[in-house]
C-alpha positions as CSV (number, residue, x, y, z in Angstrom):
1,M,2.9,-9.1,-11.9
2,I,1.6,-10.6,-8.6
3,E,0.1,-14.0,-8.7
4,G,-1.3,-16.0,-5.8
5,I,-2.4,-19.6,-6.3
6,G,-4.2,-21.5,-3.5
7,V,-2.7,-19.2,-0.9
8,T,-3.5,-20.3,2.6
9,K,-2.3,-19.2,6.0
10,V,-3.0,-21.1,9.2
11,F,-2.0,-19.8,12.6
12,R,-1.8,-22.1,15.7
13,H,-3.7,-20.7,18.6
14,G,-3.3,-22.9,21.6
15,R,-4.6,-26.3,20.6
16,S,-6.6,-25.0,17.7
17,D,-5.8,-23.9,14.1
18,V,-7.1,-20.5,12.9
19,V,-7.4,-20.2,9.1
20,A,-6.7,-16.6,8.4
21,V,-6.5,-16.9,4.6
22,D,-8.2,-19.8,2.9
23,D,-7.3,-21.0,-0.6
24,V,-7.1,-17.5,-2.2
25,H,-6.4,-17.2,-6.0
26,L,-5.4,-13.8,-7.3
27,N,-3.7,-12.5,-10.5
28,V,-2.8,-8.8,-10.5
29,I,-1.7,-7.5,-13.9
30,P,0.5,-4.4,-14.5
31,G,-1.4,-1.1,-14.1
32,E,-4.3,-2.4,-12.1
33,F,-5.7,-1.0,-8.9
34,V,-7.0,-4.0,-7.0
35,L,-9.0,-3.1,-4.0
36,I,-9.9,-5.7,-1.3
37,Y,-12.5,-4.8,1.3
38,G,-13.8,-6.6,4.3
39,R,-14.3,-6.4,8.1
40,S,-11.5,-6.4,10.6
41,G,-10.2,-9.9,11.1
42,S,-11.3,-11.1,7.6
43,G,-7.7,-11.9,6.6
44,K,-7.0,-8.9,4.4
45,S,-3.8,-7.8,6.1
46,T,-2.5,-11.3,6.4
47,L,-3.0,-11.8,2.6
48,L,-1.2,-8.5,1.8
49,G,1.7,-9.6,4.1
50,M,2.0,-12.8,2.1
51,L,1.8,-11.1,-1.3
52,G,4.5,-8.7,-0.2
53,G,6.8,-11.4,1.1
54,L,6.5,-10.4,4.7
55,I,4.6,-13.5,5.9
56,N,5.2,-17.0,4.7
57,P,2.1,-18.9,3.5
58,T,1.2,-22.2,5.0
59,S,0.5,-23.5,1.5
60,G,0.1,-22.1,-2.0
61,V,2.3,-20.2,-4.4
62,I,3.0,-16.5,-4.6
63,R,4.9,-15.1,-7.6
64,V,6.1,-11.5,-8.0
65,N,7.1,-10.7,-11.6
66,G,7.4,-14.5,-12.2
67,L,9.5,-15.2,-9.2
68,D,8.2,-17.8,-6.8
69,I,9.1,-16.0,-3.6
70,G,8.4,-19.1,-1.5
71,N,11.6,-20.6,-3.0
72,L,13.8,-17.6,-2.3
73,S,16.2,-17.1,0.5
74,D,15.4,-14.3,3.0
75,A,18.1,-12.2,1.4
76,M,16.6,-12.6,-2.0
77,I,13.1,-11.9,-0.8
78,S,14.4,-8.7,0.8
79,E,15.9,-7.7,-2.5
80,V,12.6,-8.3,-4.3
81,R,10.8,-6.2,-1.8
82,A,13.3,-3.4,-2.1
83,K,13.2,-3.3,-5.9
84,E,9.7,-4.3,-6.8
85,I,7.3,-3.3,-3.9
86,G,6.5,-0.2,-2.0
87,F,4.6,-0.5,1.3
88,V,2.1,1.9,2.9
89,F,0.9,0.5,6.2
90,Q,-2.1,1.5,8.3
91,F,0.2,2.9,10.9
92,S,3.0,4.9,9.3
93,G,5.8,3.6,11.5
94,H,8.2,6.5,11.1
95,I,11.4,6.5,13.2
96,P,10.7,9.3,15.7
97,T,14.4,10.4,16.1
98,V,15.0,11.3,12.4
99,T,13.5,13.9,10.2
100,V,10.9,13.6,7.4
101,L,13.6,13.7,4.8
102,E,15.6,11.0,6.6
103,N,12.5,8.8,7.0
104,V,11.8,9.0,3.3
105,M,15.3,8.0,2.5
106,L,15.4,4.9,4.7
107,P,14.4,2.3,2.1
108,M,17.5,3.3,0.1
109,L,19.6,1.3,2.7
110,F,18.1,-1.9,1.3
111,Y,18.6,-1.0,-2.4
112,R,21.9,0.8,-2.5
113,D,22.3,0.6,-6.3
114,G,18.7,1.7,-6.9
115,P,17.3,5.0,-8.2
116,G,16.8,6.5,-4.7
117,S,18.8,9.6,-3.9
118,L,18.7,12.8,-1.8
119,S,17.4,14.8,-4.7
120,R,14.7,12.2,-5.4
121,A,13.7,12.3,-1.7
122,V,13.4,16.1,-1.8
123,E,11.4,15.9,-5.0
124,L,9.0,13.3,-3.6
125,I,8.5,15.3,-0.4
126,R,7.6,18.3,-2.6
127,R,5.2,16.3,-4.7
128,V,3.3,15.1,-1.7
129,G,3.0,18.7,-0.5
130,L,5.4,18.7,2.4
131,S,8.3,20.9,1.2
132,D,8.1,23.0,4.3
133,R,8.1,19.9,6.6
134,A,11.2,18.1,5.3
135,D,13.2,18.9,8.5
136,A,10.4,18.3,10.8
137,Y,10.2,15.2,13.2
138,P,7.3,12.8,13.1
139,C,5.9,13.9,16.5
140,T,5.1,17.3,15.0
141,L,3.1,16.0,12.0
142,S,-0.6,15.5,11.7
143,S,-2.0,12.1,10.7
144,G,-2.4,13.2,7.1
145,E,1.1,14.5,7.0
146,M,2.5,11.3,8.4
147,K,0.6,9.3,5.7
148,R,2.1,11.5,3.0
149,V,5.6,10.9,4.3
150,A,4.8,7.1,4.3
151,I,3.8,7.4,0.6
152,A,7.0,9.3,-0.3
153,R,9.0,6.7,1.5
154,A,7.2,3.9,-0.4
155,L,8.1,5.6,-3.7
156,I,11.8,6.4,-3.1
157,N,13.1,3.3,-4.9
158,S,10.6,3.7,-7.8
159,P,8.8,0.3,-7.2
160,P,6.4,-0.8,-9.9
161,I,4.0,-2.2,-7.2
162,L,2.5,-0.4,-4.2
163,I,0.8,-2.5,-1.5
164,A,-1.3,-0.4,0.9
165,D,-2.8,-1.9,4.1
166,E,-5.7,0.3,5.3
167,P,-3.8,3.4,4.4
168,T,-6.6,5.8,5.2
169,G,-8.1,4.0,8.2
170,D,-7.0,6.7,10.7
171,L,-7.7,9.8,8.6
172,D,-10.5,12.3,8.4
173,I,-12.7,12.2,5.3
174,D,-11.0,15.2,3.6
175,T,-7.5,13.7,4.0
176,E,-8.7,10.3,3.1
177,Y,-9.9,11.5,-0.3
178,E,-6.7,13.6,-0.8
179,I,-4.7,10.4,-0.4
180,M,-7.0,8.4,-2.7
181,Q,-6.7,11.1,-5.3
182,L,-2.9,10.8,-5.0
183,F,-3.1,7.0,-5.4
184,Q,-5.4,7.3,-8.4
185,Q,-2.9,9.7,-10.1
186,L,0.0,7.3,-9.5
187,N,-2.1,4.5,-10.8
188,S,-2.9,6.5,-14.0
189,E,0.9,6.8,-14.5
190,G,1.3,3.1,-14.5
191,M,1.9,2.0,-10.9
192,T,0.2,-1.2,-9.9
193,F,-1.8,-1.1,-6.6
194,V,-3.1,-3.7,-4.2
195,M,-5.0,-2.1,-1.4
196,V,-7.2,-3.3,1.4
197,T,-9.8,-1.3,3.2
198,H,-13.0,-1.6,5.3
199,N,-14.5,1.5,3.7
200,L,-16.9,0.8,0.9
201,D,-16.9,4.4,-0.2
202,L,-13.4,3.8,-1.6
203,V,-14.4,1.0,-3.9
204,P,-14.9,3.3,-6.9
205,F,-11.2,4.1,-6.9
206,G,-10.3,0.5,-7.8
207,T,-10.2,-1.1,-11.2
208,R,-11.0,-4.5,-9.7
209,T,-12.7,-5.2,-6.4
210,Y,-12.7,-8.2,-4.1
211,R,-14.5,-9.0,-0.9
212,M,-12.8,-10.9,1.9
213,D,-14.7,-12.7,4.6
214,R,-13.3,-15.3,7.1
215,G,-10.3,-15.9,5.0
216,K,-12.2,-16.5,1.7
217,M,-12.0,-14.0,-1.1
218,M,-14.4,-13.4,-4.0
219,E,-14.4,-11.0,-6.9
220,I,-17.2,-8.4,-6.9
221,P,-18.5,-7.4,-10.4
222,R,-18.3,-3.7,-11.2
223,P,-20.0,-1.4,-10.7
224,L,-20.7,-2.5,-7.1
225,P,-24.5,-2.2,-6.6
226,G,-25.5,0.6,-4.3
227,V,-22.0,2.0,-3.8
228,T,-21.3,5.6,-4.8
229,M,-18.7,8.1,-3.8
230,T,-20.4,10.0,-0.9
231,K,-18.1,13.1,-0.9
232,E,-16.5,15.3,-3.4
233,P,-12.7,15.8,-2.8
234,N,-11.9,18.9,-0.7
235,T,-11.2,21.8,-2.9
236,H,-9.7,23.9,-0.1
237,L,-6.2,22.4,-0.2
238,D,-3.2,24.5,0.3
239,H,-1.7,25.6,-3.0
240,D,1.5,23.6,-2.6
241,A,-0.2,20.3,-1.8
242,G,-2.9,20.8,-4.5
243,T,-0.3,21.7,-7.2
244,A,2.0,18.9,-6.1
245,M,-0.7,16.2,-6.4
246,N,-1.5,17.4,-9.9
247,E,2.1,17.0,-10.9
248,L,2.5,13.4,-9.8
């Protein structure tokens, strides 16, 4: 589904070259939940950007569903992203002047013949537990609510792949585990995930784990020694959100 062969990214910094991603090999098969962890600056986000066609690699090959995206035009890469990949970024990036519903519908502009629709947007907002916030503006939302909007937006075009870059980095522990439960439910329904994090407590959610350090990536055998879930999910969810997550 996603394949990276010898993927390398070098940035020019003054007179020096900075190797952000160094000869990474990765093969993500349908239905996996691949989790990549590492410190800030280890190259995780740069790698995700390349896997999603947002950043061009300096060298190497990236294939999405068999297509070598390095050989595609910008328009064709945009089409692949619109159809095949949903993105959840560390910072939600909602447009402040439009409502939650309108933010969720934005990716439909890039896939006009896709499955996205007003009714689907309403349903996704309900399923992430925000039915009463559909007409709200981003400035009135909590961090957790904004993240749920970002997830609904990423799902509007029914992509088979979801790429998540530190999606829980700015959340409290209760909301973090609610979001991870939601991701786990979506994964159980067949969605493929590639997610990066710096939080070792989230490693058990993945089906395969990698560690990234100074641009190099290595697979970590499961179970990861010494890593356990340190907190049970919060059981005091509001009824709408709890029911919605169970229905995903």
